[in-house]
N, C-alpha and C positions, 0 to 999 in steps of 0.2 A: 863876053867877057865872064859871064856867070858859068858858062860851060867850061872855059878854061879854069877858072878857080875850083869849079867841082872836079874835072878832071885832074888838076894838079893837088887836089886835097886827097883824093882818091889813092894816087901813085906818089902822093906828097912824101916829104921827107920825115924820117922817125922823130925828128925835133920838133917839128910843129903839131902840137896837139891842141884841139878845140876845147874849149871850157867845158863842154858837154863830157867830153871823153876823160878829161883830166878829173872830173867829179866821179865819174865811173869808176875809175881806176883808184880813187882816193878812198871810196866805199868799199871795194874789194880788198884793199890794205887793211881797212879799218875793221873789216870784218874776219880778216884773216888774224888780226893780231888781238881781237875782241875789243875793240874801241867802237864801236856801232853806236846806234842811235842810243839817247838817253833812256828811252823806254826799255830797248835792249839790255842796257846796261844794269837797269834796276832788276830786271826779271832775272839775268843769268850774271851774277855778281863776277863767278871766277870764270868767266870764258875766255878760252885761249890761255896758252902756257904761261907760266910769269916769266919767261926769259924774253917774249916776243912784246910783251907789255911796256908801254913807254912812261908810264906812272908808275912810282914805287909802291910796293905793297902796303896797305893800311897796316898791318901788325903781323908779327911773326906768325901768330896762327892764321892768318890769311894765307900766307905762302906755305904754312905747312899742311892745310887742309888741301891746297892744290895740288900738293907731292902726294898727300894721300888719295886723293880722285883720280890723279895718274897712275899711282901705284894699284890701285884697286881695281882699275880698268886693265891695266896690263898684265896682271899676274893671274896664273892658272892655279896658283896653289891657295890664293885668297877664296876660290870657290869652295875647297874643303873647309876652311875657317868659318865662312858665312853659312853653309850649311850646318855645322856643328853648332853654331850660334842660334841658327833657327830650330834646330833638334834642342837645345838646353831652353829654349823659350818654350817649347811643347812640353817638353820631358819634365823640367824641372817642377813646373805646378802640379802636373799629373804624379810625380812622385811625392811631393808633399801631401797631395790629398790622399795617395794611397797609405801614407804613413799616419796621417791625422785618422783616417777611417779605422786603420789597426789599431791605434791607441784607444779611440772611442769604443770599440767593440772589445776590446781587452779590459778596460773600465767596466763597462757594462756587465761583462761575464763575473769579473771580482764582486761586483757589487751583488749579482744575482747568486754568486756562491755564498757571501756572506749572509744574505738573507735567508738561504735554504739552511746553512749550518746553525744559523741563530733559532730557527724553528725546529731544528732535531735536536738541538740542546735544551730548549724549553721543553721539548716533549720527554726527554731523558729527565730531566729536573722534577717533571710531573711524576715519571714511573718511580724514581728514588724516594720522593716524599711520600707515595702510596706504600712503598715498600718498608719505608722507616716507620710509617704510622702502623702497619700491619703487625711489624715486629715487636713495636712497644705493646700493642695488644696482647701479642702471644706470649710476650715475656712475662706479662702481668698475669696471664692464664697459668704459665707454667707452675708457680707454687699453689695455685687453687688445684690444678690437676694433679699435684703432688699429694697434697692433702687427702682429696678425694680417693687416691690409689692407695694411701695409707690405711684410711676407712674402710676400703674395701678389703683390704688385706686382713684387718682386723675381724671383719665379719666373717670372712671365709676361715678364718683361723677357729673363731666362735663355732662356726658351722661345722668344722672337722672334728675339734677336739673338745668344744665347750660341753655343758650339763645337757644341752639339747642337740649335741653333735651326732655325727655319722658313726663314729667308733662306738658310741654311747648305745646309738640305735642299733645298730650292728649286734653289739653283745645281747641286748635285749632280745633281739629277734632269734638268735641263736640258742639263747636259753628257752625261750617259748617252744620253739622246734624240740628240743629236749624235753620238755615236759609234755 
């Protein structure tokens, strides 16, 4: 009788499924719609499409995140957006670093130029002070030199025209020659 049951089961009707086969079918169906084991449910929160799930979504963000996942997986245009975002993640800090480095270098250059300009200005001030002091000394010497020049002119005049002057001496010499 066990042979007949075994043969009948193998060729049996579609309506009579054993409990093992029913469990296997249920597991396949649960896996298909995302209702698997509790461990699997915790690790894969949004497994399966939301229309195939039997329980309602927890919140609107859950269903929208599933739609986003589905759209992200299906769209080829999102690849360009993703690479653009990855480029921005790299280029943006690099761009900021370059701008920051340029600003630091410009500030350092301005500070260096200000220090050099201050040193040049200080040297020019020293030269100006030395020229002013020499000018004051020379302006004090001008009246003194003028006095000396007048005294020398008088002496020259005395030598030329005075009692002991050249004209007197010349006339005395010519008289001596006559005599």
